N, C-alpha and C positions, 0 to 999 in steps of 0.2 A: 504493499499499499504506500509506503514512504517513497518508493521509486516512482510510482504513478504521480504522487503529489509533487515530487521534485521535477519531473518531466513537465507537468502542468505549470509549475512555477517558471521553468525555463522558457516554455512556449509563450506564456503570458508576458514575460519580460521582453521577449523578442518582438512580439506584437505591439507592445506598448512603446518600444523604441522606434519602430517604423511608422507608427500611427501618424505622427505630425507631418510626414511627407506623403503617406498614402491617402489618408482621409480627405484632406483638401482637394487633392487631385481627383479622387473619386467623386467628391461632392460637385466639383466644377463639371466633370464629365456627366454626372447625373443631371445637373441643371441644364446643360447643353442638350442632352438627349430628351428630356421631358418638358422643360419650361421655356427654353429659348425661343423656339418657333411659336409657341403659344403666345408669348408676350409680344413678339414682333408682329404676328398676324393681328393681334388685337390693336396694336398701335397703327398698323396700316389701315384699319377700318376707320381711323380717326383723322387721318392726314387728308387734306384737300388736294386738288389737282395742281400740277406744275411743280417747278423747282422749289418754290416757296410754299408749298402746300402745307408744311408744318405750321406755318403762321396763319393759315386759313382753314381751321378744322371743319370737317364735315358736320352736318346737323346730327348725324349718328353719334359723334363724340359727345355731344351735350346730352343726348338721350341716354347714353350709357352711364355717364358720370352723374348727371343731375336729372334723373327720370321724373321726379315729382315736380321740379321747377319747370321743366320743358312742358310737361302736361299742363301746368297751371297757366302757361302763356299760350295755350293752344298750338303747341308745337312750332311756334315762330321764334326760333332761337335769337333772332335779331332783337328781341325784347329783353334778353338777358344782359346783364351788366359786365363791366370789366373784370369783376371778381370771378365770374363764371368762365370768362375767356382765359384768364390767367391760370385758373385751376386745370382747365382742359389742356392748355398748352403745356403746363408743368407735367401733368400726368402722361401726356403723350411722349414728351421728351424723356421722361423717366422710363417709360416702357421701351423706348428705343435705346437709350444710352446705358442704363444700368445693367441689362443682360449682356450687352456688348463688353462692358468692362469686366464682368464676371467671366465671360468666355475667354478673354485674353489674359485674365489675371492682373488687371491693372486697377489700383486702389480698391482692391477686392473686399477688404473689410468694410469700407465705407459704402461700396456699391451693394454688398449683401445687406448691410444695415438699412440702406435706402429701400431695397427690395422688400425687406421685412415690413417696413412702414407702408410701402405700397400695397402689400398683400393685406395688411390690416384695414386700410382704407377701402380697398377693393371688396373685402369681405363685408364690412359695414355697409357699403353701398348696395351690395347684393341683397343683404338681409333687410335693411331699412328702406332703401330706395326702390328695389325691384321686388321686395316681398318674398324672398326665398325663405322657406320654412319647411317644416315637416321632415320627410325623409331626405330631401335635398340638403337641408341644414344638418341633419344627423344628430347623433349624440355619441359621446365617448363611452367606452366600456360597455358596448353592446355587441351583438354578434355580427353586425354589418360593418363593413369597412370601406364603403363606397360613397359616403356622403360628400357632396361637393365642397361644403364649407369646413365643418369641424374635422373630418377625416383627412381629406386630401390636403387642405391648407396647413393642417398641423404638421404633416410630413414635409411640406415645402419649408415651413419655418425651421424644422430640425435641420434640414439640408442647408439652409442659409445660415443657421447658427454655427455650424461647423466652419463656414467661411469666415464669419465674424470673429470667432475665437481662435482659429488656427491659421487664418490667412489663406493665400492662394496655393501654397505648396511649391514644390521645387520647379515645376514646369510653368513658369509664369513670368510676365513682365515685372511684377512686384519684385520677384527674387532677382531678376536680371538687373534691375535698377538699383536694388539694395546692394548688390555686389559691386556695381559701379561706384556707388557713393562711398562704400567702405574702401575701395581701392583708392578713390580720390583723397580720402582722409588719411590714407597710408596705413590702413589695418590689414 
């Protein structure tokens, strides 16, 4: 039994020593494989036509982000104010840039923290703005693991938390630039 426990301890120590390099890389790969295109496609539905389309969001952007406010003005988004425009613009820019930063591993901790805030706002908008509830909202500690909000987004938050706490990992621009800064300081 002592041999098995010693083996377990050695394997555990090895896994713990490689975790800071492996987990962030896997988290970024998981993000890219599962969420990157999801967020970019969502952003594309908000961007207007032309090269400066980001500055002229489509009506659908306002409907997605401010469903009750848009309904209150009879779906005439021109009646919404500067606040609504700035929130839509910021949300669209966040959906485009934060996933890209995570993908390449640049300012990863900050980008992952921003994505966590984005997911919280997105979830609150889905629940309070779009009225998602019931089985789509879900509940924890039940036998179903497929609810859109509490189940899926909890896993997204864990994935992003790995990046906040451990950074981008060895295969990233963050690591490349950190080495360059250390070299410039003479370390």
